[in-house]
C-alpha positions, 0 to 999 in steps of 0.5 A, a space after each residue: 864203643 859202648 856196651 849197649 843194653 837193649 830192652 826187647 819186646 815182652 811179647 808183641 814184636 812191634 813194641 821194640 823202640 826205633 833206637 834199639 833197632 838202630 843199635 842192633 843194626 850197627 852192632 858188631 855182635 849181638 849177645 842174646 839169651 836164645 839166638 833163635 828167639 832173637 833172630 825172629 825179632 831181627 828178621 821181623 825188622 829186616 836186620 842182619 846181625 851176627 848173634 852170639 849166645 849169652 845165657 846163665 850157663 856161659 855168662 862168665 866165659 862169654 864175659 871174659 871173651 867179650 871184655 877184650 873186644 869191648 876194650 878194643 872198640 867193638 860195638 856190642 849189644 846185649 839183649 835178653 829174650 824179653 824185657 831188660 837184660 840184667 833184670 831176672 835175666 843174664 847181663 849184670 856180670 858183663 855190665 859190671 865187668 865193662 864198668 870196672 874196665 872203663 868201658 862205657 855202658 849205655 842202656 836203651 829202655 823199652 818194654 817192661 813186664 813189671 811196669 806193664 803188669 803193675 799198671 794193668 793190675 789197677 793196683 799201682 801207687 806211688 811206690 812198689 817193689 819187684 822181687 823177681 821170681 818167687 822162690 820154689 816150694 812153700 811160701 812164707 807171706 809174713 814179710 808181705 803182711 805189712 807192706 803198704 805198696 804193691 809187690 810184683 813178681 814173676 811166677 811159672 804157670 806150673 807153680 801159680 796154683 800152689 802160690 795162690 793157694 798159699 797166699 789165700 791161706 795167709 790172707 784170702 782177702 789180699 788183692 792180686 792180679 795175675 797178668 798172663 801173656 802180656 802184650 800177646 794175642 791171648 793176654 789176660 788180666 785176672 784181678 780180685 781177692 786172693 781166694 777168688 783168683 786162686 779158684 780161677 787158677 785151680 789148674 796151671 794156665 798156659 803162658 808167661 805169668 807176672 803176679 801183682 800182689 796188692 798192698 796190705 790193708 791197714 792193720 791194727 797193733 799186733 798186741 791188740 790183735 793177739 789179745 783178740 785172738 786170746 779172747 776168742 780162744 778163751 771163749 772156746 774158738 779153736 786157735 787157728 779159727 781165732 787167728 783166721 778171723 782176726 787176720 781177716 779183720 786186721 790184715 795181719 798174717 794169720 800165721 803170725 797171729 797163730 804163732 804169736 798166740 801160742 
């Protein structure tokens, strides 16, 4: 029997696929991040199943415990609280262990906060990158300064205002979309330049947040931009002001221009 990786709804419980429901009914055991959360989904669809916790604090122990059972032929389904297990949620360890042991692994696709937010943002293109949860503390946006495709990230509501302020300081005109409570009753999509969206979220909002950062605007050569900063400084403009003006015009990160002009 395979290990089945099952995508679950990111909000609306009716978004689960028929194939996932069938697998959850047939599984000998359902591994889940939060048993209470998963039982709500199972009860909503009339499924009686044995559930077992599988989260970041017991992932290693549970993998060691479950692998022999998988090898003996038990049918195991893995879910997370929302979306696809293994994508910013536990799951990668048991998938790797099963594959290494020769146990078949089947992935049952379904709802995705990443793709839902990307399409809802209006910033979708032929290419995008997903960076998981944004790091805590101060953000250095230089690595996104020249990225010509959208970036999708998860962020906590408590840290969202600081993140947006940080992005505004680096590139106030950068297009962003804050996607809150996707597929739920109070779903909200706020789109616009970073400076405007930061003003909208001066205080932490409620709910789960997926942040979409738009592609960088076409940029000029760094050397030309640095020369423009130097010219403005020679004309009497403060270096930080000069870097900010050129950054707005070229799309090159202000911090990079400031440091490069020293």
